[in-house]
N, C-alpha and C positions, 0 to 999 in steps of 0.2 A: 769372705771372698774379697780379694783385692780389687782395687779399681781397674787394674790392668786386665784381670781375668774377666771382669764384667764387660769391659770394652771388647775383649776378644770374642766373648759369647754373643754379644750383640751383632758383631761383624759377621760371625758365622751364621747367625740366624737368618740373615738376608739371603743366604744361599738356598734356604729351604723354600718350597712352594708356598706362596702366600694366598690367602683367601681373596678371591676377586671382589672388588667393590660392587655394590648394587648399581645397576644402570638407572640413572636418574634422567627423567625427561628433560630435554633442553629447554631452558626458560625462554629462549628467543622464539620458541614455537607456541608458547602459552599466550592466550588472549586475555586482556584485561578489559572486561566489558562493563559498561555502566547502563543501567535502565532507569532513566529519570521519570519522575511523575509528570504527566502531561499537564500543561497549564493552558493549552488552547481550549476554547469554549466547548464544553461537553464532548471532549474526546475521551472515551472510556477504554479504548483498547490498550494492550501492552504487547510488545513484540515477542516476548518469550514467556512461556508458562513455567510454573514450578517444576514440572516433569522435565522440560527442556533444560532448565537450569541445572537440575540434578545430573543429567547426562553430560552436560558441558563441564561441570565441576569434576565429575569422575574422570574426565579426560584431561584434567590438569589445568583448566581455565579458571580464572578468578572473576567473580561477578559481584558488582555492587548494585543494590536495588534501593532506590530512594523510598523512604517510608511512605506507604499508601499508594505506591505506583500501580499496584494491581487491583486496588479496591473497586475501581469502576467496572472491571471485568470479573469481579467476585473471586479474586485470588488474594489471600491474606498475606500479611508480612510473615506470619508464622510459617505458612507453607513455603515461602521463599527461603526463610532461615533454615528450616528443616531440610531443604533441598541443597543447602550448602552455600547459599548466597550470603553476603554480608549486608545487613540493613544499615543504611546511613540516613542521617536526619536532616540533610540540607542539600540543595542543588550543588553548592560549591563542592561538597564531598563526592557526589556521584560523578561530577564532571572531572574528577581526578583520573578517571579511567582513560585509557588510550583510545578505546572504541566505544562510541555512544550509539546505542540502537534505540530509536524512538519512532513514534508514528508521525506526528505533525512536523512541518518545517520549524526551524528554530525561531522563537520569538526574540524581539530585541533584547529583553532582559537575559535570555539564555545565551546570547552571543557573548555577553560579558564574562561568562564562565569558561569559555573555550581556551584551551592551551595550544600553543604552536605545535603543529605536527599531528594533531588528533585526526581521527576518522569519524565522520558522522554518517550513519545510515538512517534515512527517513524518507517520507514522501517529499515531493517537490511542489506540486500545486502551482505551476508556473504563473497563471493569471493573478495570483495573490502576491507574487514576489516583485521586488524592485531591483534595479541595478546595484543599489547599495548593499543588498543582501549578499550578492556574490563578491563584491569588492571587499566586504568585511571578512568573508571566508578566506579570500586570497591573501589578505593582509596577514592572517595568522597561519598561512600555509596549511589550511585544512584540506583534507581529502574528503570530498562529498560523494556519496553514492545514493542514487534515487530509487525508491521502490519501483516507480513506474518504468524505469529503464533497465532493471536487472533482467537478464535473460538466462535461460538454462542451456543445456548442451545442444538442444535441437532448435534453438532460436525462439522458443516461446517465452512469454512473460509470466512466470509462475505466480507472482504476487498479484499482478493485475487480474490474471485468470481467477485466482481464488477469491479475491474481493468482489470481482464481477459476478461470480456464481452466487455469492451471498446477496449482493445488491439486487440481482435479477430475481431471486426467490423472494426477497423482502418487499420489492415494489408492489407486488400484488396485495400484500397485507396492508400496505399504506393506502393503496387505491380503495380497498374495501372499507377502510376506516373513514376516508373522506367522501365516499359515496353515500355513507349512511346518514340517516336523519340526525343521529347523535352529534354529528359534526356539521349540521346544517347543509348536508349534501343533497343530492338528488333523491335520496331515499331509496336507493337501488341495491339489490344483492349483486355481488360480483359473480356473474356466471349466468345460469339459466335454469328455470324450473318449468314443469309441465304447463303449457298454455301461456307462458310469458316469454317474449323474445329475449335472447341472450344479450348480455352487456357487450357493447362494441368497443374493442380495444385496438388502438393503433400503436405499433412499436416502430420507432425510427432508429435503425441500426441493427444489423444482423450478426453482431459479435456475441461474446459470451453473455453479457447482460440481456441482450435481446433473446438469446436462446433460452435462458433460464426463466425469463419473464414469460416467454411463449409457453414453456412447459407448464408453469404454474397456472396460466390463464386457461389453457386447454383442459387441465385437470379440473378446473372449476366449471367448465362448460361455456366459457366466453367465446365470442366470435372475434377472431383476431386478423389483423392485416399487418404485414411486416414490410418495411421499406428500407432500402439501402442504396448506396451509390454503386455497388459492385455486384454483378450477377453471381460471381463465384461464392460470395458470402451468403447470398440467399439460397443457392443450391446446397451449400454446406449445412445451413440451418435446417432446411427441409429434411435433409438426410439424417441429421442428428436427432431432430424431434421425432421423426418416423411417422408423421401424420400429414395428410394433405392440408396445407394452409395457404391462404392468399399471400403472395409475395409480389413485389413490384419494385422496379428501379425508381428512385426518387424523381418525380416529374411534377412540376408545379400544379398542373390541373388535376392529375390523379390524386396527389397527396392532399390538395385543398379539399377535394370532394370527400375524401375519407375523414379528414379532420372535422368537417361540418357535421358528420353523422356520429362522430366518436363520443363515447362517454368518458374514456380514459385515454390519454396519450402519453407514452413513455419515450423520452428522449435519451438515446443511448449511443450517440455518435462520438467516437474518439479519434484523436489524431496523433501520429507519431511525433509531431513537433510540439506537443503539449497544449495546443489550442484547438478546441473543438470547432468544427464548421457550423456556422449559423444556418440552419435549414428552414426553420419556420419563422416567417416574418410577422410583424405586429398586426398587419392587415389580415393575415391568415388566422391568427389567434382571435381577432375581433369577431370572426364569423362562426366561431365554435358555439356549441349549445351552452346556455347559462348553467352554471354550477357543474360543468364537466371538469375533469381533473387533468392537470399537466404535472408530470413528475420528470424533472430534468436531472437525470443521473449524471450527465456530462457537465454539471455546473462547476465541478472542480477544475475543468479545462475551459471555463468561460461560458459554457452552456450552448445548446443548439436551438434555443428559442430566443427571438429578439426581445421578448418581454421578461426573460428570466432575470432574477436578482437573487444573490446568495442569501439563504436563510439559515437558521440554527434549529437544533432539536428543541430549544425552549420556545421559539416562535417559528415553526416550520413552514407556515403557509402565508400567502397574501393573495388578494383578489385583484385581478386586472381584467377589464371588459366582462366582469361577471364570472371569470374562469378562476378556479382555485389553482394556484401555482405552489408546488412543493419543490423547493430547490436547496435541500440540505446536502452539502458536499460529502459528508462522511456517513452515508446511509448504513454502512456495515457496523458503525458504532452503536446502532440501535440494538444489535445483538452482539455485544462486546465480548462475551464469554466465548461464543462460537467463533467469532472473527479472530480472537487472540489465539485460540488453538490452531486455527487455519494458518495464521501468520507464522506461528511457532514451528509448524510442520514444514514450512518452506525455509525459514531462516536456520534452523538447527543443522541440517546437512551442510549448508553453506559455511557456517561457522566452524563446524568440525573439520571440513575440508581445508579451510583457511589455516586452522591450527596445524594440520598435518603437513602443509606445504611451507610453513614458516611464518605465517601472519597474513594480515589483510593485504599488505603491499605486495608480498610474494604471490598471493592469490591473484591480484590484479595483473601482474606481469606473466604469470604462468597459465592462467585460464582465460582464453579470449572471450568465452561466453559470459564470464563475470565482468570483464572489462567494460562491456557495454553499459553497465550501470553507473560508471564513473563520470561525473560532470565537472568536478574540480579535483585537481591533483597537485598537492604540494605547492600551492600558490598560483596555479594556472587554471584557467577555464578550458576544459577539454571537450565541451559539447558545442558543436558548431551552431545548431539552431538557437541555443541560449545566447551564444556570443553575438549572433546576428540580431536577435531580438532586443538585447540590452546594450548593443554597440560596445562590446568589450573585446579585449584582445583574446585571441584563441590560439591554443597549442594543440597539435594533433597528438593524442596519447600514444598512437601506434609508433610515432617517431621517437617519443620518449622511451618507449619500450625497446625499439631498435637500438637507440643510443646506449641504453643500459647493457644490452647484450654485447 
C-alpha cells in the first residue's frame, strides 16, 4: 500500500463515527487533603476515620495521612492505607496538601510547614492564641476555618453540638471518678440509693453540654439544679429532658446558695465571641464544701470560674480552697474513638459538597452557611470579634464575595 493511499485512508476514517472518550472527573474539583498527626499535648482525636477516607477517595479526592495520626483514636495506618489514603512519614510531606484538616490549632513548629494559599480547618481556642498567630497566617495568605464557627444550613453549629454531647455525657463519668475515695474524693456514689440522700449537682449553662449532663445525672438518680442567663434556654432544656428539674436564671444569691450545698458543679457557659463569661467568683468557690468537684467545660474559652486554670489529661486536676478543679479543655479526647467518628460524620458531607461545587474556596463563596466558619481568607482577617480582640485589620468576607461576583 502506497504512502498516498495510507494517507487517504486515514483522512477518510475521520469521517466515520468515533468512540466517545470516557468522561473524566475534573481535577479542579478534587480535594487534596492532609491529616497530620497531632502534636498538642494528649490530643488523641483525628478528623476523618478510615471509612470516611474510603468514601472521599471513591469520589476522586486524594488524602495524605501522616504515619501514626490515627493511633490515639485506635485507627491504624493499615486501615487508612486500605481505605485509599497515602501514608507519609513526616509533617513536611503531609503539609504538601492544599487542605489541612486537624483538631488543635497550629503549633509554632507547624506554622513553618505552611504553604501560601493553603486552607486550614481546625479548632480556634481563642484564649490560647495571640495576635502573632493570625499575623503569621495572613503573611502566608492562609484561609482559616474554625470548628467552633462552622454552621449548617439551619444556623446550628454541628461540630460544637456533637462535641458538646460527648462532653456532657462524659462529665458525669469524671465527676463519679473524683467523688470516689480512690481519688481522695468525698467517698460518694454519684446518684442516690435507698436511705441515702442523692448527690447534689449544679449545672451552669443550659446548652447542649448542660442538657446531656442533666440527662446523665438524672439517669443516675442525682438531684440537679440548672442555671442560665436566658429563660428560653432553660425552657428548651426542660422540654428536651422531659422531666421536672429545678431551673433558675443566674442570680448571685440563688446561685451562691446552690453552690454551698453542691457536691459537683459543672461549668458549661459558652459565648459566640470565643470568651466564656466568668460566672462564679473566687469568693463563691471558697464557700463550697471541701472535696466537692468543679468541672469547667468552658475552659477552652477561658472558663466560667474565677479559680479555673487549664489542666491536661496527664494532670487533670488541682485543689484550690479544698475544691477539686477539673479543667481539661479537650474532654472529648478522653473518648477519642467515639469523638473521631462523630467529627468524621460532620466533616465528610462538608468535604463531599466542597468537591462537588469546585473546592473549598468555591464552597465558601457558594454556601453562606459554610462561610460563617471562615476567620481568615487569603491574607485577611474576616472575623470581626477576633480583629477587635487582637487589634488587627478586618475585611468583611461578604464584601469580598460581592466583589468576586
